[in-house]
C-alpha positions, 0 to 999 in steps of 0.5 A: 500500500502506498503512503498516499493510500495509507494516509487516506485509510487512516483519515477514513478510519478516524471519522468515527472518533472525529464524530464522537469528539465533536462538541466534547470538552478536552482538558489538556495539561502541558508541563513547563518543559513541554513549552520549551521543547522543539515539538511544542510548535507541532502540538499547537498545530494539532490542537488548532486542528482539533478546534477546527473539528469542533472539539472544545479545548481547555489548555492548562499549562505548568511553569515549574521548569521556568520557575526553578531556573529563574529562582536559581538565577537569582540565587533563591533556593527552591523549597518543596514539601514532598512535591509541593512548592513552598511559595514565599513572597519572593518566590511568588513574584518570580512565579508571577513573572514566569507564568505571565511570560509563558501565558503571552507566549502560548497565546502568540503560538496559537495566533500564528497563521502564515499562509503556508503553515498548518495554522493558516486561516485557523482564526483560533481565539485564546481566552484567559482570565481570572477563572479560578478562585483559590484558597491557601493549602495552609500548614502541612506537617508543620510546614507553612506553604504560604502562597501555595494554594488549591482550587476552590472554585472555577467560573464554569459558566464563563469558561463554557461561554468561551468554549461555546464561541469556539475559543480555546480557554487557557488556564495558568497555574495561578488563582485569585482568592476572595481576599484579593491574594494570588496563589501558586497552583499545581497545574496537574491539580488544576487540570484535574479540577477543570476536567471535573468541573467542566464535565470533560470527555477526556483529560490529556496529560503530557509528559516526557515519556511515551507510556508508563512502565511497569516491571520494564514493560510499556503499559498502554491501558489501565482500568482505574482499579488496576491503576490504583493497585500499581500506583505505588510501583510507578513513580508518576505525578501524572498517574496520580493525577489521572487516578484522581480525575477518573475517581471524580468523574472524568471517563478517561485520562491519556498520558502522552509524550510531548516529545513525539510528533503527532501523538495527540492525533494518534491517541485520539483518532486511532484504536490502538493509541500512542500513550497510556490510557486510564479509564473508568468505564467499559473501554473494552468489552466481550459481548455476543454479536448483533446483526449490526455487527456483521460489517465489523466482523466481515472487516476482521475475517475477509483478510484471513479468508483471502489468505486461505486461513478461514473458510469464506462466508458470504454476508448472507451466511454470516447474518444467518449465523450471527447468534453464534458469534462473540466479539471483543469490542474496543472503544465501540469497535470490534477488534476480535471475533469467534463463533461457537457452533453446536454439534448435534448427534443423530437424535438432535441433542447438542453433544459438543461445540466447534470453535470457528472463525477466530479472527483478531485485528493485527494491531490487537494481537498482543493484548490477550484478546484471543485468550479472553475470547476463548475463555468466554466461549468455554463459559458459553459451552459449559453453560450449555452443559457441554464437555468438549470443544473442537476446532479445525485449523490449518495454521493456528494449531500451536495457538490452540494447543497452548490453550489446552487443546490436543490433536485428534483424528477425523474419526474422533469428531462427532459423526455429524461433524465428520460428514462435513469434514473437507479433506482438501483443506486437510485441517488439523483437528483439535479437541479440549475437554472442559472442566465441570462448572 
């Protein structure tokens, strides 16, 4: 396939995700380090593209790298309690200067529109202001954090009106108090609070690394329950923020690398994503197929039929047999399927079942979906009171053997299935005895 065709196919497959996100609110958290990275310009272009597609954007930026550098240049020590900055009067003045400078630089970045650039004719307006009311954290473990604060309230109606007009809302890590004071805020806390207050569809947090790592392995997705279980083994502020956000109502939080070009579009508009997603809803489900799933199943099995791995099925046959199929669905899209066909004896009693039409999308073959499908089919067979499962395969023999199947002869098949055996395909026959439930 040419690069041109690949790009066309990518864009076409992105259409359902574009439709889902149109009119939805995304909160984007960007650390100070990212604002100085060479890829920030590309990120600005991608955010402008999202806005042009009707996505409502709230960008929350940090400034820790810039503040630390400014403090060091003035010979002022950076003081922290855990990961929270102790903000004295001198530090607050430096934070105000650093945040103000960044705010104007971000606004300028979104205002570019040269004819030969991705921002041409975007006309994206950036609105910022005193949208956040803060309160002091106070004293923790005997340490007065002074002008370090927490979000007390957000002017949701004002932000919503700006989003309704198609503007991008920019939130800086400073908040005003009812007493007229200014407080330094942690941008991750601010992003999580904004996502909750605005009912955001997603919270996207940028960091340097592409995925979370656990025991040396990259993690692409975590349920909120699993994320809480492994949080003490992963040193990540972003993960802690993601857990907080999901627990307060945000459906999904995505952790992405600000150093990787195009990562935001890949994460939002491709099924396999490009970072780590923490989710609180049923992102991936196994369910029985419905007649409306025929098109998705055909998309999974046609490539395998062309390779001779699966026996070809017409759409009409598939529609007639749809009740036998089970799907693994990721983000609303079928990524794996399999069928369970009952085998009857001469008296019409169901005595066994055949597993057939096992197909997994190439981009999802390393995530254990096939094993999950088999477990589901085995439970179905056990519910029917069956003791044996059969499978006929030409190329996946070892995969089934690894899951407890053993090779048998044609003569071992139930008589009704023996008569349908295709000698020309010369399929391997495997059988698995099911444990009593």
